[in-house]
N, C-alpha and C positions, 0 to 999 in steps of 0.2 A: 503493500500500500504506500502511495506517495505521501511523504511528510512535507507539509509546506515549508518547514524549517530547512529542508534540504536545499532550497533555493536561497542560499545565504547571500549571494551576490546581488540578488534582485530585491532584497528587502533590508532596511535599516534595523528591523526588530531582532535579528539574529545576531546579537553582540556576544562577545565572550562573557562567561559567567561572572556576575559580580560587577560588571562595568556599567557605569551610569551613562546616560545619553548626555552628550555635551549640549550646552545651551547656545553655543555660538556657531551659526551655520557657516559653511564654506563652499566654494565652488569645487565639484568633483568631477573629474573627466570620466564620463560614463560611456561615451561612443568614441571609438578611435577614428582616425581619419579615413581608414579603409572602408569601414561601415558607412560613414557619412557620404563618401564619394560614390560608393556602390548605390546607396539609396537614391541619390539625386540624379545619377546618370540613368538609372532604370526609369525614373519618372520622366526624364527628358526623352529617352529612347522609346518608351511606350507612346508618348504623344507623337513622336516622329513616325512610329510605325502606323499609327492610326491615319495620320495625315498623308503619308506616302501611299497607303492602301486606297484612301478616298480619291487621290489624284492619279491613281493607276501608275505610279512610279515604282514598278515592282522590282526593278533592279536594286534601287535604293531600299526598298522594303526588305529585300533579301539580306542586304548588307547589315541593315539595322537588327535583323533577327539574329544574324550571326554574332553581333556585338552583345546583344542581350544573352544569347546562349553562353558566350565566354564569361560574362559577369556572373551569370547564375551558377555555373561550374565553379568559379572562384568562391562565391559566397557559400556553397555547399562545403568546399574544403575548408574555407575560413571558419566555418561553424564547427569544425573538428580540431583545427590547428591554430585558430586565432586567439585573440584576447578573451578575458573571462566573459564579458557580456556578449561577445559575438558567438560563443559556443552554444550549441543546442542543448547541451547538458545543463545549462544555467537557466533556461527558460521554457523548456518543454514540461509542462505540469500535468498532473493526473486530472481526469474529469472532475473529481471531487474538489481539487484545489481550485479549478476554473469556476466551478459552480459557486463556491464560497466567495470568490473574488467577485463575481458578477452580482451576488446578493447585496454587496455593499457599494454598488456603483452609483447609487443615488446619493450616498453620503458625501457631503462637501468636506474635503480634507486636504492637507498638504501632500504634494507628490514626493513620497519618499522612496520610490522605486529606483533602484540603481540601473537596472536594465529593463527588458521587456517585462510587462505584467503577465500573469498566466494566460489571460484571454489574448492579449497581443502576441504572445509567443506562438500560439497556434495559428494566428493570422499570418504571421511570417512564414510558417511552414506551408500553409495553404497557397500563399502567393508564389512562393518559390516553386512549389509543385506544379502549379498551373503555368508558370512561366517556362519551366523546363519542358513540360509536354507540349506547350504551344510552339516553342522554338524547334523542338525535335520533329514535330509533325510538319512544320514549315520546311524542313529539309527535303521531305518527300513530295510536297505539294506540286501538282501540275494541273494546268487548264489550257484553254485555247488562246490565252491572251499573251503569253510569253513569260510567265512567272514559273518556269520549270525548275524544281529543286534539283540539286546535284545528284541525288540518288534515284531520281525518277526512272531511269532506264533499267534498273534492277528490281524494280517493283511491278508487279502485274497491274494492268489498267484498273481492274475492279478494286484492288487494294489501295491503289493510288487515289481512286475517287472517294473511297471510304475515309481514307486519311484526310483528304482535302475537306470533306464534310466535318470531320471531327475538329479540324483546324479552326473552322469558322464557329462551331459550337463552343469549343474551349475559349475562344476569343470573347464570346458573350459572357461566359462564366467568369473569366478573368476581369472584365469590366465591372461585373456586378460585385465581385469580391473587392475590387478597388474602391468602388462607390461606398461599400459597407465600412471599409477601412477608413475612408475620409469622414464619413458620418460618425464613426466611433470617436475619432480624434476631436471633431467638433463638439460632440456630446460631453467628452471629458473636460473640455475647456468651458463650456457653458454650465454644466451641471456640477462637476467636481471642482472647477477652478483650476485645473491642471493643464498647463500648456506642454503638450507632448511634442510639438513641432520645433520649439526653440533648441532643445538639446541636440536634435538631429541636425541642426545648422552649426551651433557653436561647439557641440561635443560635451558641454558641461551642464551640470545641474546643481542647484543650491541645495545641500543636504546637511544634516546634523554633523557636528564636528567630529564625532567618533566613527562616522561611516568611513571605512577604509576605501582608498582609491582602488578600483578593479585593476588587475593585472593587464597591461597592454600587450597587444600582439607584436610579434617580431617583424619589423619592416622588411628584412631580407627574405624571410619566409613568405611574406606577402607578395613581394616582387617576383620570387620564383613561381609562386602558385599562379599569379597572374599571367605570366609568360607561358607557363605550361598550358593553361586553359585556353589562352589565345592560339597557341600552336595546335592544340587538339581540335579546336573549332575550325581552324583554317584547313586542317587535314581533312576533317569530315566534309567541309564545304567544297572541297576540290577532289573528292574521290572519283567523280565522273569527269 
């Protein structure tokens, strides 16, 4: 059974035994530069993917999809090898923990979460899964317009058509999830008085003095992972 106290880096309440909360707040770095760049690049690329699809700029649409795939692969690896708040082990909570968290969402209170809250953590997982499937199906997509994916020739026509249909459906599901994500952020600001957006820009959050700064990720590892993911995506995109 999941113990909410396990998520020690996402809550200030799990302090060492006998340690009192400090009364003087301070800025704590909760999101490293890699998480923040990933987040805002994904936002920009999704908007660009939509625009290029609407304008029928399918070559650009394909390039954007490849960039998204490389970033998602990086985020998945960074979720295992990155800093504390980036790791999936820090924010994937049990249904019981999520349920308890949602019960208190109408309560106006200071934001003392160091990383993703239990519900937000699962939204991250959902969005990453949808982005991964959407970009991978895009590799196979083919129609009569000229937006053939690089692996189209090795996929039977019936399978390519089915994958193309799923690509469109998953896009709609992804947009719905994004809208829900944005609405949740707005609700937290309006109802709980918590600005979840600012820390994703600045990286820092004002927290009680005794909250330890989460361990940051290694920039060298991040650079190597990003290069590896870019190379893997380029290889996949040029198989044909």
